[in-house]
Phi, psi and omega in degrees: 000320182295326176296319179296319179296319177298318179299315180297318178302321180288320183282328182230074186299339182253027180268169177251114177262122179248124183232131178228130174226174186300331181282346180293134181300336180284342186302320181295335180279341183268095188257346179204181183298328180292313180292328176295313180300317179296321178296314179298315178301324180291338181266346184288141177249140182296139174061019176236132178301133184242131176243130183246128177239127181232116176274140180063036181300332183295347179273001180263120184305139178067014177251134183299142179295132185282329179253128183243162176225147176230099187065236177261011180258139180263137171250124187301310182221135173233120179244142177215149177213114184062234179261010177265138179224149176223139179243134183224129170252141182234133177212155176301310173202170179235030181289333176281135183301320181294317179295317179303312182298320181292310185293314179282324183299318179298320179288328179294341179283348180268116185254069172222179184259018179280152182298141179230134183230144164245117184251127181226174175268003176303123183297327183250032179286106177214160173121183186221124178243104179053040177091356179261127183276127176256120180218158177288150182305316180300315179297317181299317182291338180258001177286153171261111184269000000 
């Protein structure tokens, strides 16, 4: 997570990075999705792109677990809101055949019509592999999902 935050700082030098982890004194006060939303809103700055990182998010009641599993396969991020779901795999790059197979393969095991992404730091990461979108981190962060 810290590598991703450093990357974002370099790409968006005037952004607002909000980070919360279990050791933060505010973590005990954030007991559900409402208190989490209020905390994030209190950290937001007007007219500045805001990125929120939450460590141990699964310990907050009514908030979707950030790390998912499908059988013995790991899905890096699963986000849901209402009946909408998004699946995201993250890797430095997928130029190695084994890494490509792992990152795309885990998503190919999910048989629904929700969006699936493999996000990498590959500068020219573009395309679609069997319905899974491969994109660069910068492109992903500026996408409207």
